[in-house]
C-alpha positions in Angstrom: 0.0 0.0 0.0 1.1 3.6 -0.8 -0.1 6.5 1.4 -0.8 9.9 -0.1 -0.7 12.6 2.6 -2.7 15.5 1.4 -4.1 18.9 2.5 -5.2 19.8 -0.9 -8.9 20.7 -1.5 -9.3 17.9 -4.0 -7.4 15.4 -1.8 -4.7 15.3 -4.6 -7.0 13.2 -6.8 -4.9 13.2 -9.9 -1.9 11.9 -7.9 -4.1 9.3 -6.1 -5.3 8.1 -9.5 -1.7 7.7 -10.7 -0.7 5.8 -7.6 -3.7 3.5 -7.9 -2.6 2.4 -11.3 0.4 0.6 -9.7 -0.6 -0.1 -6.1 -3.3 0.1 -3.4 -3.6 3.6 -2.2 -4.8 5.2 1.0 -5.4 9.0 1.3 -4.9 10.6 4.7 -4.9 14.2 6.0 -2.4 16.1 8.2 -4.4 15.0 11.3 -3.1 11.4 10.7 -1.3 10.0 13.8 0.1 6.9 12.0 -0.8 4.7 15.0 -3.4 2.5 13.3 -2.8 2.9 9.6 -1.2 -0.5 9.1 1.8 -1.4 7.0 2.7 0.6 3.9 5.5 0.7 1.4 5.9 4.5 0.8 4.4 7.9 1.3 3.9 10.9 -1.0 3.3 14.1 0.9 1.4 16.7 -1.1 1.1 19.3 1.7 2.1 22.8 2.6 5.1 22.5 4.8 4.7 25.9 6.4 1.6 24.8 8.2 2.2 23.6 11.8 -0.1 20.6 11.4 1.8 19.5 8.4 5.1 19.6 10.2 3.6 17.8 13.2 2.3 15.0 10.9 5.6 14.4 9.3 7.4 14.4 12.6 5.0 11.7 13.9 5.8 9.8 10.7 9.5 10.1 11.2 9.2 8.9 14.9 7.9 5.5 13.9 10.2 2.6 14.6 12.9 2.2 12.0 11.6 -1.2 10.9 8.3 0.4 9.8 9.7 3.4 8.0 9.2 3.8 4.3 10.4 6.2 1.5 8.8 9.6 1.8 8.5 11.9 -1.3 7.6 15.5 -0.4 6.1 17.7 -3.0 7.2 21.3 -2.4 5.8 24.6 -3.7 8.4 27.1 -4.8 12.0 26.5 -5.7 13.6 27.9 -2.6 16.4 25.8 -1.3 14.9 26.3 2.2 11.8 24.4 1.3 13.8 21.4 0.2 16.0 21.6 3.3 13.0 21.7 5.6 11.5 18.7 3.8 14.7 16.8 4.2 14.9 17.7 7.9 11.3 16.4 8.3 12.3 13.0 6.9 11.9 13.3 3.1 13.8 10.7 1.1 13.2 12.8 -2.1 11.9 16.2 -2.8 10.0 17.1 -6.0 8.1 20.1 -7.3 4.4 20.0 -6.6 4.0 21.0 -10.3 5.5 17.7 -11.4 3.3 15.3 -13.4 1.7 12.7 -11.2 3.0 9.9 -13.4 6.6 11.2 -12.9 6.1 11.4 -9.1 4.8 7.8 -9.1 7.8 6.8 -11.2 10.1 8.3 -8.7 8.4 6.5 -5.9 8.6 3.2 -7.7 12.3 3.5 -8.1 12.5 4.1 -4.3 10.2 1.3 -3.3 10.6 -1.3 -6.0 14.0 -0.6 -7.6 13.9 -3.9 -9.6 10.6 -3.0 -11.3 9.3 -0.4 -13.7 6.0 1.5 -13.6 4.9 -0.6 -16.5 5.6 -3.8 -14.6 3.5 -2.7 -11.7 0.7 -1.4 -13.9 0.4 -4.8 -15.6 0.5 -6.7 -12.3 -2.1 -4.4 -10.7 -4.4 -4.5 -13.7 -4.1 -8.3 -14.1 -5.1 -8.7 -10.4 -8.1 -6.4 -10.9 -9.2 -8.3 -14.0 -8.6 -11.7 -12.3 -10.8 -10.7 -9.4 -13.6 -9.7 -11.8 -13.3 -13.0 -13.7 -13.5 -14.9 -10.4 -16.7 -13.2 -9.4 -18.1 -13.5 -12.9 -17.7 -17.2 -13.2 -18.9 -17.8 -9.6 -22.1 -15.9 -10.5 -22.6 -17.7 -13.8 -22.5 -21.1 -12.2 -26.0 -20.8 -11.0 -27.6 -17.8 -12.8 -27.2 -14.7 -14.8 -24.2 -12.4 -14.5 -24.0 -8.7 -13.7 -23.1 -7.3 -17.1 -22.4 -3.8 -15.9 -19.7 -5.2 -13.6 -18.0 -6.6 -16.7 -17.3 -3.0 -17.8 -14.9 -2.7 -14.8 -12.8 -5.3 -16.4 -12.3 -3.6 -19.7 -10.1 -0.7 -18.6 -7.6 -2.9 -16.7 -6.9 -5.0 -19.8 -6.6 -2.0 -22.2 -4.5 0.0 -19.7 -2.1 -2.9 -19.1 -1.6 -3.5 -22.8 -1.1 0.2 -23.5 1.4 0.5 -20.6 3.3 -2.8 -20.7 2.6 -4.4 -24.0 1.4 -7.9 -24.8 4.5 -9.8 -23.6 4.3 -8.4 -20.0 0.6 -9.2 -19.9 1.1 -12.8 -21.0 3.9 -13.3 -18.4 1.6 -11.9 -15.7 -1.4 -13.9 -16.7 0.5 -17.2 -17.0 1.1 -17.0 -13.3 -2.7 -17.4 -12.7 -3.5 -20.9 -11.5 -7.1 -21.4 -12.9 -6.8 -22.4 -16.5 -10.2 -21.0 -17.5 -9.6 -17.6 -15.9 -6.1 -17.7 -17.4 -7.4 -18.3 -20.9 -10.0 -15.5 -20.7 -7.4 -13.1 -19.5 -4.9 -14.2 -22.2 -7.5 -13.9 -25.0 -8.6 -10.5 -23.6 -5.0 -9.2 -23.7 -4.3 -10.6 -27.2 -7.6 -9.1 -28.5 -6.7 -5.7 -26.9 -3.2 -5.8 -28.5 -4.6 -6.8 -31.9 -7.3 -4.1 -31.8 -4.7 -1.5 -30.8 -2.4 -2.5 -33.6 -5.3 -2.4 -36.1 -6.1 1.2 -35.0 -9.6 0.4 -34.0 -11.6 3.2 -32.3 -11.7 3.4 -28.5 -15.3 2.2 -28.7 -14.5 -0.8 -30.8 -11.5 -1.7 -28.6 -13.7 -1.6 -25.5 -16.4 -3.7 -27.3 -13.9 -6.4 -28.4 -12.3 -6.5 -25.0 -15.7 -6.9 -23.3 -16.5 -9.8 -25.7 -13.2 -11.5 -25.0 -13.7 -11.3 -21.2 -17.0 -13.2 -21.3 -16.6 -15.3 -24.4 -16.0 -18.5 -22.3 -18.5 -17.8 -19.6 -20.3 -21.0 -20.5 -17.4 -23.0 -19.1 -18.7 -22.0 -15.7 -21.3 -24.8 -16.1 -19.0 -27.5 -17.6 -18.3 -30.3 -15.0 -14.9 -29.7 -13.4 -13.8 -33.2 -14.2 -14.0 -32.2 -17.9 -13.0 -28.6 -17.5 -9.8 -29.3 -15.5 -8.9 -32.7 -16.8 -5.0 -32.8 -16.8 -4.9 -34.7 -20.1 -6.5 -34.5 -23.5 -10.3 -35.0 -23.7 -11.9 -38.1 -25.2 -14.7 -37.8 -27.8 -17.5 -37.8 -25.2 -15.7 -35.2 -23.0 -15.0 -33.0 -26.0 -18.7 -33.1 -26.9 -19.5 -31.9 -23.4 -16.9 -29.2 -23.6 -18.3 -27.9 -26.9 -21.6 -27.1 -25.2 -19.9 -24.2 -23.4 -20.5 -21.9 -26.4 -24.3 -22.1 -26.5 -24.4 -22.2 -22.7 -22.5 -19.0 -22.5 -24.9 -17.4 -25.0 -27.8 -18.5 -22.9 -26.2 -17.0 -19.8 -25.7 -13.7 -21.5 -29.2 -13.7 -22.9 -30.6 -14.4 -19.4 -28.5 -11.6 -17.9 -30.2 -9.0 -20.2 -28.9 -6.0 -22.0 -25.9 -7.7 -23.7 -24.8 -6.2 -27.0 -25.2 -8.3 -30.2 -21.5 -8.5 -30.9 -20.7 -10.0 -27.5 -23.6 -12.4 -27.9 -22.3 -13.5 -31.4 -18.7 -13.8 -30.2 -19.7 -15.9 -27.2 -21.8 -18.4 -29.3 -19.7 -18.5 -32.5 -16.0 -18.1 -31.5 -15.4 -21.8 -32.5 -17.1 -21.5 -35.9 -14.8 -21.9 -39.0 -15.2 -20.3 -42.4 -15.5 -23.7 -44.1 -18.4 -24.8 -41.9 -16.4 -27.2 -39.8 -16.8 -25.4 -36.5 -19.4 -25.5 -33.8 -22.1 -25.2 -32.5 -24.1 -24.0 -35.6 -21.8 -25.0 -38.5 -21.8 -21.5 -39.8 -19.6 -20.7 -42.8 -18.3 -17.7 -44.9 -20.5 -14.6 -44.7 -22.6 -15.9 -41.8 -19.6 -15.3 -39.6 -19.1 -11.6 -38.8 -15.8 -9.7 -38.6 -15.7 -9.5 -34.7 -16.1 -13.2 -34.5 -13.4 -13.8 -37.0 -11.0 -11.6 -35.1 -11.7 -13.1 -31.7 -11.5 -16.7 -33.1 -7.9 -16.0 -34.3 -7.0 -14.6 -30.9 -8.7 -17.5 -29.1 -6.8 -20.2 -31.1 -3.5 -18.3 -30.7 -4.0 -18.1 -26.9 -4.8 -21.8 -26.7 -1.7 -22.7 -28.6 0.7 -20.7 -26.4 -1.0 -21.6 -23.1 0.8 -23.7 -20.5 -1.1 -26.8 -19.7 -0.1 -29.9 -17.7 -0.5 -32.1 -20.8 1.3 -30.0 -23.3 4.3 -27.8 -23.8 3.3 -24.2 -24.8 4.1 -23.3 -28.4 6.3 -20.4 -29.2 4.6 -17.4 -30.8 6.3 -18.3 -34.1 5.0 -21.8 -34.1 1.5 -20.7 -33.1 1.4 -18.2 -36.0 2.5 -20.9 -38.3 -0.5 -23.0 -37.2 -2.8 -20.1 -37.8 -1.4 -19.5 -41.3 -1.9 -23.2 -42.1 -5.6 -23.0 -41.4 -6.4 -21.6 -44.8 -10.1 -21.8 -45.6 -11.0 -21.9 -41.9 -9.7 -18.5 -40.8 -9.6 -15.2 -42.7 -6.1 -15.0 -44.3 -5.9 -11.2 -44.3 -6.7 -11.0 -40.6 -4.2 -13.8 -39.8 -1.5 -11.9 -41.6 -2.4 -8.7 -39.7 -2.4 -10.6 -36.5 1.1 -11.9 -37.1 2.3 -8.4 -37.5 0.6 -7.4 -34.3 2.2 -10.1 -32.1 5.6 -10.4 -33.9 7.4 -9.0 -30.8 6.1 -11.8 -28.6 8.8 -14.6 -28.0 
């Protein structure tokens, strides 16, 4: 946790937002005694040092036992050396101008608290945790009834922000650490879709739409028996037939939840359809399969190929792209080529 100590009228909101992109954040005022606040990794003080209550608060912070002390960044107003000296005397590890960009302030704190990590590393970790928590709740709810579709919206920004900040490789590394294979797959596909959509230059609205669809595309797996879903070896024919019901089941869950957009519904039901009619559940082919479904299907197959499973070694990105390219007649060739360019930096 990072503490923002503020006496600003807006409680230093822009700074708090920047901190929350990388870590849990708690905002306190200059009346804080530090007695019951719990453990924290660092403090950013956005206060007016000339005020007696501000000095008192920092002195109380400095008086904490050495083992509980953390880096303190003080934001000062004015460039007088005296302000920096006073901040140092009150325990500041680093002094920065209060006019500095919040992101730069957070970057400075990251170097103090997590010297082995970058801001991008922490953003990806933080956003993957947020998205993972959402997926856990989503699948738990879907096991017995409809899902809260508005809550899915809270999962879109974490994925898009993580891809924007850290790129696809960091996202994949973070998501691969997730134990549950279904959650892992949904988060992998969401990241791959977000990276592909970004590379294609899709509008912000379309990127959000495709990321939303990716997050819930496998929601039907919430009702597949665990013995099939988590089988540590390849499925037999009967088990595969059971697994294939997840697409129409997911569509039913979203329909019952109400208010789901047509593209997310189509993606959820049809993401295993192939252009030659060999897919499932409806044996669609050619023009019956829309562009959003075609795009997500490519991302879905790629994610499955590079995934780490007990019964298979994950493919390299190069080999996975080779498999996609070999699926002529099943996948749209132009999209596969564009997808290859989008993920060419992934190992």
